BALOBA-1460 file (C-alpha; in Angstrom, 3 decimals):
// residues 227
<rec num="1" residu="m" x="-7.692" y="-6.000" z="6.591"/>
<rec num="2" residu="v" x="-5.709" y="-6.841" z="9.706"/>
<rec num="3" residu="t" x="-4.288" y="-9.973" z="8.061"/>
<rec num="4" residu="t" x="-2.949" y="-8.004" z="5.099"/>
<rec num="5" residu="y" x="-1.573" y="-5.279" z="7.341"/>
<rec num="6" residu="v" x="0.212" y="-7.736" z="9.633"/>
<rec num="7" residu="f" x="1.707" y="-9.499" z="6.625"/>
<rec num="8" residu="g" x="2.959" y="-6.143" z="5.348"/>
<rec num="9" residu="l" x="4.614" y="-5.411" z="8.683"/>
<rec num="10" residu="l" x="6.315" y="-8.804" z="8.747"/>
<rec num="11" residu="y" x="7.452" y="-8.426" z="5.140"/>
<rec num="12" residu="y" x="8.954" y="-5.027" z="5.867"/>
<rec num="13" residu="a" x="10.698" y="-6.354" z="8.969"/>
<rec num="14" residu="a" x="12.210" y="-9.191" z="6.924"/>
<rec num="15" residu="t" x="13.155" y="-7.312" z="3.740"/>
<rec num="16" residu="g" x="13.289" y="-3.591" z="4.545"/>
<rec num="17" residu="i" x="10.843" y="-2.729" z="1.747"/>
<rec num="18" residu="y" x="7.062" y="-2.752" z="1.368"/>
<rec num="19" residu="f" x="5.242" y="-5.644" z="-0.268"/>
<rec num="20" residu="f" x="2.675" y="-3.448" z="-2.047"/>
<rec num="21" residu="y" x="5.365" y="-0.786" z="-2.630"/>
<rec num="22" residu="d" x="3.370" y="2.357" z="-1.800"/>
<rec num="23" residu="s" x="0.955" y="1.105" z="0.876"/>
<rec num="24" residu="y" x="0.339" y="-1.606" z="3.424"/>
<rec num="25" residu="i" x="-3.194" y="-2.098" z="2.103"/>
<rec num="26" residu="p" x="-3.979" y="-0.809" z="-1.414"/>
<rec num="27" residu="i" x="-7.151" y="1.261" z="-1.482"/>
<rec num="28" residu="a" x="-8.820" y="-1.115" z="-3.960"/>
<rec num="29" residu="v" x="-8.172" y="-4.042" z="-1.601"/>
<rec num="30" residu="f" x="-9.467" y="-2.002" z="1.330"/>
<rec num="31" residu="l" x="-12.713" y="-1.234" z="-0.496"/>
<rec num="32" residu="g" x="-13.067" y="-4.797" z="-1.739"/>
<rec num="33" residu="m" x="-12.811" y="-6.169" z="1.777"/>
<rec num="34" residu="h" x="-15.553" y="-3.922" z="3.081"/>
<rec num="35" residu="l" x="-17.882" y="-4.524" z="0.150"/>
<rec num="36" residu="l" x="-17.531" y="-8.283" z="0.517"/>
<rec num="37" residu="f" x="-17.947" y="-8.391" z="4.280"/>
<rec num="38" residu="t" x="-20.947" y="-6.088" z="4.504"/>
<rec num="39" residu="d" x="-23.000" y="-7.963" z="1.901"/>
<rec num="40" residu="p" x="-24.755" y="-10.971" z="3.494"/>
<rec num="41" residu="s" x="-24.861" y="-12.745" z="0.138"/>
<rec num="42" residu="t" x="-21.061" y="-12.714" z="-0.219"/>
<rec num="43" residu="s" x="-19.925" y="-13.541" z="3.321"/>
<rec num="44" residu="p" x="-20.483" y="-16.384" z="5.812"/>
<rec num="45" residu="r" x="-23.352" y="-16.139" z="8.256"/>
<rec num="46" residu="t" x="-21.380" y="-17.251" z="11.298"/>
<rec num="47" residu="e" x="-19.153" y="-14.836" z="13.184"/>
<rec num="48" residu="l" x="-16.112" y="-17.114" z="13.216"/>
<rec num="49" residu="g" x="-16.751" y="-17.875" z="9.563"/>
<rec num="50" residu="r" x="-16.530" y="-14.179" z="8.707"/>
<rec num="51" residu="l" x="-13.173" y="-13.926" z="10.457"/>
<rec num="52" residu="i" x="-11.850" y="-16.911" z="8.518"/>
<rec num="53" residu="f" x="-13.335" y="-15.505" z="5.312"/>
<rec num="54" residu="g" x="-11.553" y="-12.195" z="5.851"/>
<rec num="55" residu="a" x="-8.234" y="-13.848" z="6.624"/>
<rec num="56" residu="l" x="-8.526" y="-16.000" z="3.492"/>
<rec num="57" residu="y" x="-9.263" y="-12.952" z="1.355"/>
<rec num="58" residu="g" x="-6.267" y="-11.064" z="2.739"/>
<rec num="59" residu="l" x="-3.872" y="-13.984" z="2.325"/>
<rec num="60" residu="s" x="-5.147" y="-14.824" z="-1.157"/>
<rec num="61" residu="t" x="-4.676" y="-11.194" z="-2.203"/>
<rec num="62" residu="v" x="-1.054" y="-11.352" z="-1.103"/>
<rec num="63" residu="a" x="-0.499" y="-14.672" z="-2.881"/>
<rec num="64" residu="l" x="-2.119" y="-13.493" z="-6.118"/>
<rec num="65" residu="y" x="-0.207" y="-10.202" z="-6.075"/>
<rec num="66" residu="a" x="3.072" y="-12.088" z="-5.817"/>
<rec num="67" residu="a" x="2.096" y="-14.687" z="-8.428"/>
<rec num="68" residu="l" x="0.785" y="-12.189" z="-10.982"/>
<rec num="69" residu="g" x="3.808" y="-9.951" z="-10.545"/>
<rec num="70" residu="h" x="6.167" y="-12.899" z="-10.973"/>
<rec num="71" residu="m" x="4.426" y="-13.866" z="-14.223"/>
<rec num="72" residu="g" x="4.490" y="-10.290" z="-15.519"/>
<rec num="73" residu="l" x="0.692" y="-10.003" z="-15.488"/>
<rec num="74" residu="p" x="-1.348" y="-7.019" z="-14.223"/>
<rec num="75" residu="t" x="-1.462" y="-7.174" z="-10.437"/>
<rec num="76" residu="f" x="-4.796" y="-5.340" z="-10.407"/>
<rec num="77" residu="y" x="-6.570" y="-8.695" z="-10.536"/>
<rec num="78" residu="d" x="-5.107" y="-9.807" z="-7.202"/>
<rec num="79" residu="k" x="-8.243" y="-8.549" z="-5.471"/>
<rec num="80" residu="l" x="-10.735" y="-10.074" z="-7.925"/>
<rec num="81" residu="l" x="-9.699" y="-13.561" z="-9.003"/>
<rec num="82" residu="q" x="-10.276" y="-15.182" z="-5.618"/>
<rec num="83" residu="v" x="-13.736" y="-13.691" z="-5.055"/>
<rec num="84" residu="p" x="-15.778" y="-16.369" z="-6.924"/>
<rec num="85" residu="i" x="-13.933" y="-19.148" z="-5.108"/>
<rec num="86" residu="l" x="-14.449" y="-17.512" z="-1.728"/>
<rec num="87" residu="n" x="-18.122" y="-16.931" z="-2.479"/>
<rec num="88" residu="l" x="-18.573" y="-20.600" z="-3.348"/>
<rec num="89" residu="s" x="-16.853" y="-21.603" z="-0.106"/>
<rec num="90" residu="i" x="-19.209" y="-19.676" z="2.204"/>
<rec num="91" residu="k" x="-21.336" y="-22.682" z="3.193"/>
<rec num="92" residu="l" x="-18.252" y="-24.863" z="3.545"/>
<rec num="93" residu="i" x="-16.680" y="-22.352" z="5.935"/>
<rec num="94" residu="d" x="-19.854" y="-22.134" z="8.016"/>
<rec num="95" residu="r" x="-20.079" y="-25.920" z="8.251"/>
<rec num="96" residu="g" x="-16.400" y="-26.181" z="9.085"/>
<rec num="97" residu="v" x="-16.558" y="-23.869" z="12.083"/>
<rec num="98" residu="r" x="-19.682" y="-25.670" z="13.360"/>
<rec num="99" residu="s" x="-21.108" y="-22.446" z="14.659"/>
<rec num="100" residu="v" x="-24.766" y="-21.501" z="14.689"/>
<rec num="101" residu="p" x="-25.536" y="-18.143" z="13.045"/>
<rec num="102" residu="r" x="-26.655" y="-15.603" z="15.594"/>
<rec num="103" residu="p" x="-29.404" y="-13.126" z="14.905"/>
<rec num="104" residu="p" x="-28.164" y="-9.549" z="14.680"/>
<rec num="105" residu="s" x="-28.413" y="-7.398" z="17.777"/>
<rec num="106" residu="r" x="-27.753" y="-3.733" z="18.374"/>
<rec num="107" residu="q" x="-25.315" y="-4.421" z="21.197"/>
<rec num="108" residu="r" x="-23.203" y="-6.809" z="19.145"/>
<rec num="109" residu="n" x="-23.253" y="-4.555" z="16.095"/>
<rec num="110" residu="l" x="-22.191" y="-1.622" z="18.248"/>
<rec num="111" residu="a" x="-19.343" y="-3.682" z="19.695"/>
<rec num="112" residu="y" x="-18.145" y="-4.683" z="16.220"/>
<rec num="113" residu="m" x="-18.308" y="-1.103" z="14.981"/>
<rec num="114" residu="s" x="-16.363" y="0.096" z="18.018"/>
<rec num="115" residu="v" x="-13.637" y="-2.492" z="17.499"/>
<rec num="116" residu="w" x="-13.449" y="-1.656" z="13.789"/>
<rec num="117" residu="a" x="-13.171" y="2.073" z="14.534"/>
<rec num="118" residu="a" x="-10.411" y="1.471" z="17.088"/>
<rec num="119" residu="v" x="-8.454" y="-0.772" z="14.709"/>
<rec num="120" residu="f" x="-8.864" y="1.692" z="11.842"/>
<rec num="121" residu="a" x="-7.708" y="4.594" z="14.024"/>
<rec num="122" residu="a" x="-4.668" y="2.634" z="15.194"/>
<rec num="123" residu="m" x="-3.740" y="1.651" z="11.641"/>
<rec num="124" residu="s" x="-4.165" y="5.238" z="10.446"/>
<rec num="125" residu="a" x="-1.882" y="6.484" z="13.216"/>
<rec num="126" residu="a" x="0.704" y="3.860" z="12.237"/>
<rec num="127" residu="q" x="0.459" y="4.828" z="8.521"/>
<rec num="128" residu="g" x="-1.172" y="1.505" z="7.716"/>
<rec num="129" residu="v" x="-3.785" y="3.370" z="5.678"/>
<rec num="130" residu="g" x="-3.865" y="6.917" z="4.378"/>
<rec num="131" residu="d" x="-1.738" y="9.182" z="2.199"/>
<rec num="132" residu="s" x="1.430" y="9.390" z="4.286"/>
<rec num="133" residu="h" x="2.954" y="5.980" z="3.619"/>
<rec num="134" residu="p" x="6.765" y="6.235" z="3.175"/>
<rec num="135" residu="g" x="6.690" y="3.896" z="0.184"/>
<rec num="136" residu="q" x="4.950" y="6.567" z="-1.884"/>
<rec num="137" residu="w" x="8.051" y="8.741" z="-1.986"/>
<rec num="138" residu="l" x="11.159" y="8.316" z="-4.117"/>
<rec num="139" residu="p" x="13.753" y="8.930" z="-1.359"/>
<rec num="140" residu="f" x="12.707" y="5.740" z="0.420"/>
<rec num="141" residu="w" x="13.286" y="3.661" z="-2.715"/>
<rec num="142" residu="q" x="16.465" y="5.534" z="-3.544"/>
<rec num="143" residu="r" x="17.912" y="4.555" z="-0.171"/>
<rec num="144" residu="a" x="16.566" y="1.005" z="-0.430"/>
<rec num="145" residu="c" x="18.165" y="0.606" z="-3.860"/>
<rec num="146" residu="a" x="21.495" y="1.937" z="-2.582"/>
<rec num="147" residu="e" x="21.316" y="-0.593" z="0.259"/>
<rec num="148" residu="g" x="20.750" y="-3.426" z="-2.202"/>
<rec num="149" residu="r" x="17.237" y="-4.302" z="-1.039"/>
<rec num="150" residu="a" x="15.512" y="-6.896" z="-3.201"/>
<rec num="151" residu="y" x="13.153" y="-5.447" z="-5.846"/>
<rec num="152" residu="a" x="13.952" y="-1.874" z="-4.754"/>
<rec num="153" residu="c" x="16.071" y="-0.845" z="-7.744"/>
<rec num="154" residu="p" x="13.638" y="-2.012" z="-10.471"/>
<rec num="155" residu="y" x="10.767" y="-0.200" z="-8.767"/>
<rec num="156" residu="y" x="12.857" y="2.930" z="-8.221"/>
<rec num="157" residu="e" x="13.916" y="2.970" z="-11.869"/>
<rec num="158" residu="r" x="10.325" y="2.512" z="-13.024"/>
<rec num="159" residu="v" x="9.097" y="5.465" z="-10.970"/>
<rec num="160" residu="v" x="12.023" y="7.637" z="-12.106"/>
<rec num="161" residu="l" x="11.261" y="6.722" z="-15.721"/>
<rec num="162" residu="d" x="7.651" y="7.831" z="-15.228"/>
<rec num="163" residu="d" x="8.869" y="11.138" z="-13.781"/>
<rec num="164" residu="c" x="11.211" y="11.579" z="-16.731"/>
<rec num="165" residu="d" x="8.285" y="11.063" z="-19.100"/>
<rec num="166" residu="r" x="6.389" y="13.758" z="-17.173"/>
<rec num="167" residu="g" x="9.177" y="16.242" z="-17.877"/>
<rec num="168" residu="s" x="11.559" y="16.083" z="-14.913"/>
<rec num="169" residu="r" x="15.117" y="16.810" z="-16.028"/>
<rec num="170" residu="w" x="16.451" y="15.421" z="-12.764"/>
<rec num="171" residu="a" x="14.679" y="12.110" z="-13.372"/>
<rec num="172" residu="c" x="16.034" y="11.852" z="-16.916"/>
<rec num="173" residu="g" x="19.526" y="12.565" z="-15.625"/>
<rec num="174" residu="e" x="19.081" y="10.014" z="-12.847"/>
<rec num="175" residu="l" x="18.393" y="7.312" z="-15.417"/>
<rec num="176" residu="q" x="21.718" y="8.093" z="-17.097"/>
<rec num="177" residu="r" x="23.740" y="8.389" z="-13.881"/>
<rec num="178" residu="p" x="26.775" y="6.059" z="-13.961"/>
<rec num="179" residu="p" x="27.096" y="3.551" z="-11.117"/>
<rec num="180" residu="g" x="29.052" y="4.901" z="-8.179"/>
<rec num="181" residu="v" x="28.274" y="8.540" z="-8.970"/>
<rec num="182" residu="a" x="26.276" y="10.380" z="-6.325"/>
<rec num="183" residu="s" x="22.752" y="11.385" z="-7.230"/>
<rec num="184" residu="a" x="22.176" y="15.061" z="-7.956"/>
<rec num="185" residu="r" x="19.612" y="17.059" z="-6.030"/>
<rec num="186" residu="p" x="16.335" y="17.862" z="-7.828"/>
<rec num="187" residu="t" x="15.736" y="21.500" z="-8.641"/>
<rec num="188" residu="l" x="12.691" y="23.514" z="-7.691"/>
<rec num="189" residu="g" x="11.376" y="22.949" z="-11.212"/>
<rec num="190" residu="d" x="11.551" y="19.180" z="-10.694"/>
<rec num="191" residu="y" x="9.721" y="19.239" z="-7.375"/>
<rec num="192" residu="p" x="6.125" y="19.370" z="-8.705"/>
<rec num="193" residu="i" x="6.836" y="16.132" z="-10.565"/>
<rec num="194" residu="v" x="9.114" y="14.107" z="-8.301"/>
<rec num="195" residu="l" x="7.389" y="15.024" z="-5.035"/>
<rec num="196" residu="r" x="3.971" y="13.759" z="-6.073"/>
<rec num="197" residu="g" x="5.012" y="10.159" z="-5.546"/>
<rec num="198" residu="s" x="2.253" y="7.734" z="-6.460"/>
<rec num="199" residu="k" x="-0.476" y="10.328" z="-5.889"/>
<rec num="200" residu="g" x="-2.044" y="13.043" z="-8.006"/>
<rec num="201" residu="p" x="-0.686" y="16.502" z="-8.816"/>
<rec num="202" residu="i" x="0.544" y="18.666" z="-5.944"/>
<rec num="203" residu="r" x="-1.794" y="21.500" z="-5.027"/>
<rec num="204" residu="d" x="0.608" y="23.838" z="-3.250"/>
<rec num="205" residu="v" x="3.332" y="24.557" z="-5.808"/>
<rec num="206" residu="s" x="4.734" y="27.610" z="-4.048"/>
<rec num="207" residu="r" x="8.433" y="27.547" z="-3.232"/>
<rec num="208" residu="a" x="7.786" y="27.288" z="0.498"/>
<rec num="209" residu="g" x="5.221" y="24.538" z="0.030"/>
<rec num="210" residu="l" x="7.448" y="22.482" z="-2.253"/>
<rec num="211" residu="e" x="10.474" y="22.820" z="0.004"/>
<rec num="212" residu="a" x="8.440" y="21.823" z="3.050"/>
<rec num="213" residu="l" x="7.084" y="18.784" z="1.211"/>
<rec num="214" residu="a" x="10.572" y="17.782" z="0.061"/>
<rec num="215" residu="c" x="11.721" y="17.929" z="3.669"/>
<rec num="216" residu="r" x="8.808" y="15.760" z="4.837"/>
<rec num="217" residu="e" x="9.626" y="13.205" z="2.167"/>
<rec num="218" residu="r" x="13.253" y="13.212" z="3.367"/>
<rec num="219" residu="w" x="14.932" y="14.220" z="0.128"/>
<rec num="220" residu="p" x="18.689" y="14.548" z="0.732"/>
<rec num="221" residu="g" x="19.553" y="18.088" z="1.771"/>
<rec num="222" residu="a" x="15.952" y="19.294" z="1.626"/>
<rec num="223" residu="c" x="15.807" y="20.002" z="5.360"/>
<rec num="224" residu="d" x="19.132" y="21.855" z="5.458"/>
<rec num="225" residu="p" x="18.877" y="25.559" z="6.335"/>
<rec num="226" residu="p" x="19.495" y="27.945" z="3.422"/>
<rec num="227" residu="p" x="23.087" y="29.225" z="3.126"/>
């Protein structure tokens, strides 16, 4: 988990966009990590071996995501294809670290749980996990595309196309906007579609709720006071 998160931070620092687009750690990867590590049959028995195992899973997920995306294949399998290989390497990892498995103890388990809780809380506060990641919202990708960030424009256009298919007139007009022409501002009728980002339908569709959400997502002009 930490390996994938740190890679995401470094990637953002180098490119100005997010590697997984709408999250530092996709929820499916997050769940996969915990299911693998908590099952004794799918993780090394040594403590150092588990750390190496986790780092290998995180790095292999990143590598597979990039490779599958480059080949035009579904990136969903980035969290699955490496699992059989990692499972077969458990004994090799344990032998490589030359560490003797320790019997479980309450004190050590409590220490691990405390460290995990602290790391999870820190990552949540830094938007490493959760539903407030900036990459979920269109304004981030709109700005990144305007700045010429690599891969930003294709992703932005794909999301806008999805919003157009859902019935947003603004999104359909955005797809036809000539280069060099400023983007129009979405209307209140577009907000329930374009503000949802990569998540499900918006619950609060009142005018005040939609305008507040548009401001939080940093849509141009959304935070301006009414005339």
